[in-house]
N, C-alpha and C positions, 0 to 999 in steps of 0.2 A: 282473324286471322293469323299463323304468326311461322317464320314467325315477321313480325311488322315492320314493314320497308315505307320508303316515301315514294309515292306516284306519283309525286309533284313536288317538284326543291319549289322553294318559295320565289316565288315572283313579287315583283314591288313595282307598285304605283305612289303617282306623287295623291296628295287628298287634301287641296289648298295650298295653301301655300305654310312653309316649315312642315308639314306632318308628312308622314307619310303613310302607306296602307302594305300590308304583307296576307298577300294566301298562302296556303301550302296543302297538302293530300299528303292522308295515309292509308293504309291497307287496313289498321287496324283504330281502335280508339287508343292513341296513345297516352298514356297515364296521366300526368298533368300539363301537361308540351306549356313553357313561357316561350315568349318572345321578347329577345335579348339585346338593347341598344346603349350606345355607349360611344367619348370622344376620345379620343387620347388621353390615354395616363389619366382616365376619371372614371368614378363608382359605373357600378352600371346598373340602369333601370330595367326591372322587368314586366311585364306584358302580360296578362292570360286573356288569356283570345276568346272568338267567339269560335262556337262549336254546331256544325251541321252536319248531322249525316244525310249522306247520297245515297247508298246500301251499303250494302252489310260489307260492303268492301272498296268502300270510299270513302274515305271522312275527313273533313275541311273543317279546316279553322286559320282563320283570320283574324287581323289584331292591325290596331293602328296607333303610333306611339310619335309621340313629335309634344308641345311644340321643340325646333329643333333651330339649336342657338347658329347665331351667323359663324358657323365658323363652318373649312376645307372639308375637314374629313367626319364621317356619321359611320362606328361599325353595328353590327345587327348580326345575331345567330337568333336558328330555334333550337331551344336547349330543354332535356329532361332526360330522365332513368334510362329509357326505352330508347331512343332513337335522337340523335341532335345531328345538325348541321355543323357544314363549317364557319369561318369569319367571316360575313362580303363586307363590304368597304365601300357606300356612297360616299362621291369625291361631288362637293358640290363648289359652283360657282359666284363670282362677286360679276356684278353687274359691268363693273370697267373689264372683266376679264372677255373671254372666248369662252362665249354658249355655246354647243352646239349640238343640234337636234336633229335628230335621225326620222323623217318625216315619211309613213309608209298605210296603207290602205288595203283593205279584200282585200287582202290572203286567203278566204275561206274557200273551203275547196278546191286549193290544189296546192299541195303540203312537198309535190315535187319542184314546184317553181317558184314557189316559195322558201327551200332550199336555197335552190339555184341564185334570188331577187337576194338569200342574208349570206355569202357568202359571198357576191359584188360585197356588199357590205362589207364585208369582215377585210377584203381588198382594197375596196376604200379608203376606208380608215388607219390600215396598217396593223400592225403585231402588237404600236407600243401606243397605240389612241383608239379610243372607241368613242362614240357620241356620249356626250350627258344626259341625256333626257333623250324617249322617246315619245313621238305626238302619233301614235295610234287609233287615226279617222273612221275604225268603223267594218264592220265585217270580219272578223277575224276565223267563223266559226259560219258554216253553212248552216247548224241546225242546230239552235240554243240550247236542245235537249237531250243530244245527246251526248253520251263520258267520250266516247269512239274519236267522235270533232275533236272536242275541247282538244281531246291529246296526241293524236293526228296532226290536225290541221291547226297548233297554234304551241301548245305545251314540250311536245316533243322535236319540233322544226327551230325550237329557240334553245331547248335545250343542246340539239348536236351540233349548232352553231355559235360554240361562245357563250353560250350562257348568259350572255349579255340579261336576258332577262330580272337577272338577279341582284343586280349591281347598278342599274339604269334603269330610275323611277320613266314607269309612263304615266302617259297626259292620254288617259282612251276616252277616244268620241265614241258613243253607244250608235251601229248602226244598227239595220232590218232586222240580220237576219242574227244579231248575239244577242241581244236580248228580250226579256217576250215583256210584252205588252202591258197583261193582262194585272193588276195590281190585286191579285188575290193569291191566298196563301199557297195553291198548288201551283204559282205558276212555275217554270224552269230557271230561275235564274238562278243556276249552280254555281256559276261565276262572277256575276256581273252587276254587286251591290256593294263594289270600290270608295261607293260615296252615298254612300249614307252619313246623315247626322252631322252634314258639311256646318251648317246655319244653328241646329236647336245639337246640341250632345244632348240635352232628356234624347234624342229622337235611339239610341245609342244600346240602349236598357229595354225598348218595345221590344216585344215576340214578334215583331213583323221584319226586327232583320238577323232572326235566328231560320225565322220561316220562309223567307223568301221575299216576300208578297210586302215590301218596301223598296224602292229602288229611287234615287235621284239624282240625276247627271247631269245640268246644268250648272255649271259654278264660274267659275274665274282664280288662277294666276297668274302670279308672275315668271318670268323667264329673263332672269339679267335683266337690260334696258326694254323686256318686251310685256307688253300685259295681255294676255290672251282668255279670252270667252271658248267656252266649252256647253256647247247648246245639244239637245236632243231632235234631230230630226223627225221622231217618228210619235214619238210626245210630246203634241202641242196642245198646250194649254196658258189658260191668263196668267197662273204665278211664269210661267214661263218668262212668256210675254212682257211683261212685270218688271221679271230679274232681269232680261232685255237692256228695254228702259232703262233702267237704274245705274247699271254695270252702265254701258255706254256715257253716260251722264254721271261716275262717276270721278272723282278724280284721279284715283291709281287709274280708272284706263287714259284716262287725258290728257293725266301727267306724266304718261310711259313714251318711253322716242320712241315706240312702234306699236300700233294696235293691230291684233290679229284676233281674226273669231272663228270657230272650227264648226263645220256639223261637215254631217255625214252626207247629209244629201245636194248637189249643187244647188245653186240658182237657176243656174243654165245651159242643162242636157241638153247635149245633139245628138251621144252613140247610145242606144241601145237597140231592144230585141223590139219589129219592131212590130209582131204581135203584140205585144204584152202593150208594150207604148202605146195603138191604138185601138184595139178588140179589148183589152186585161182594165184599160182606162188607168194603168202604170205612170200616164204623161199626168197624174195629176199631183202622187206620190212628194208629200212636202209644197207642192204650190203655194203652200202662205210665207216660204222660205223666202222665196221673188217678190212675192204681192203686200208680204207686211215685213217679214226684215230686213233684205235688202235696202229698203228705200233710209232704216234707221242704218242702215250701216256708209246707207256715203252721204247722210248727214252729220253724223258724231265721225266721220272719217275714217272710218277703219281706214288699215293701210292694203291688208290681204285676207280672202277668205279663204280659207281650207278646205279641204272636200274631195271623197271619195265615190264611191255610187259607182259612178260609167267608169267599168272596167278598163281604162288606156288614162293616155297624162293629157292636158290639157292648159290652156295660161291663154289670158286674157287681162291689161292694165287696162284700164281706163278710167277716164274722168270723171269727179266724183260726180262732177252734175254736167247739162249744155249747160247751166250757167258761166258764161266764159271769166266773171269779177272773180267765180268762188275756185280759189286753187285747189291742187290739189287729185293725187290719182286713187283707185283703189285697184287692186289686184286680184281678179278669182282664179286658184288653181284647183287642179282638179287632179289626184293621186290615185287613180283605185286600181296599180298596177303593181301589187303585192302579192302574186299569185294564181287570182281570180280568173277562168276562163272570159278573155278578152272580148270588148264591144267591138265591136266590126263595121255595122251597120247605122248609116246616122238618121237621124229621127228627127231632129230641127237643126238650123240653121239660125243663129243670133246677130251672125258678122261682128264677132266681136272676140273668138281666141285668137290668139298673135302665132300660140304654139301647138301643132296636134302629133301624138305619139304611139301609133299605137300595138305597144310593147308594152313588157313587163320590164318593171322600174322600181329605182327609191329616188328620195329625194333627200338631202345634208342642206339645211337651212343653217346658217352661222349669225348668232349675233354680241356683239359686242358692244356695247357703250352707245356711238352715234351712227355704228353701220352692222347694216344686215345683207346676208346673200343668200342667195336662196341656187342652188345646181341640183339640178334634175339630171341621175342617172342609170342607165338601161340596168338590165343584170349583167351584164358581160361587160361593162365596165368604161362604154361611151358617154360625153358627156353630150346631154341633150337641150339643153334648156339654159338656161344662167341669163340672171339680173342682180341690181343690186340696188341699196335705197341709203344714203343719208342721211343725215339729220345734221 
């Protein structure tokens, strides 16, 4: 289709430590595009992207670049003879610097409310500042196979409200709505294969990458002085369980100032649709997270478990163990309020949550060396919760 144009300008994701993944989409096969990246006053690196045809007027391109040196500014752009983007700049922070993480989840099926949340985010950070990382804890869209859902519920609102996703890398945690769990070539993972090849670079060349049948979300990375483990709540497997135990014991995780786990379904849910909870067995979704994973979180001294799924805000800070000889606390936070229809009916009472807020919101998570600050903010700008950790 001519003239060729961008349907989706580049969205930036982290791809493990020191790598980035970029996805964009055009209305035609746009010649021979390249993703170029470079440092200040340095020569450019060119990456040939992977191509996937979604339909006759939606052509998706993806590229991974890195490793990126320990340097403060990295630039990138999409470039070819038919159409190109402007230059985008990623600002990278050191461990001793302030790393500002925006935490959101569950904007699916609520683009109007999501825009309000994004407006609140703009006002919170101000015109001269922005978050350094986005942690999206899942359910970015309602229907993973719907092109209009992806455009209306994620890409268009982000574009309309400052285009933060072009320059701020997203850590994406898969939800139950935004990726197809079937490992077959006919699956509908239109945009959700950003973590392929993390642990085996040979996998980047497999046909499964371009036909959509390969995906693996669980991984870990560092943000400042924190180490974050990302889990896939929907695709429990022996492979993921082994990864989790190995990562929790790793030097990188245990030596981090702050130890964080991000998983879409919370270990402890209190609000849901009563019919679905009791009659459709939805209470059993993610049960393995509470029964198998949570004891490991406590055993290995996880500081913070961040989830979505439940569409409101809750936070609980409890002891790692009932054994008084063992010191330390673990905080469970549910942040499912970026725009989806709210969950207002209580279906369980775990008698553990310190704070409950039944409206839309976002969280500003600030990490700097020995300090972690968590501030939950309503879409209208009111602070609804705050806590801090010191190491």
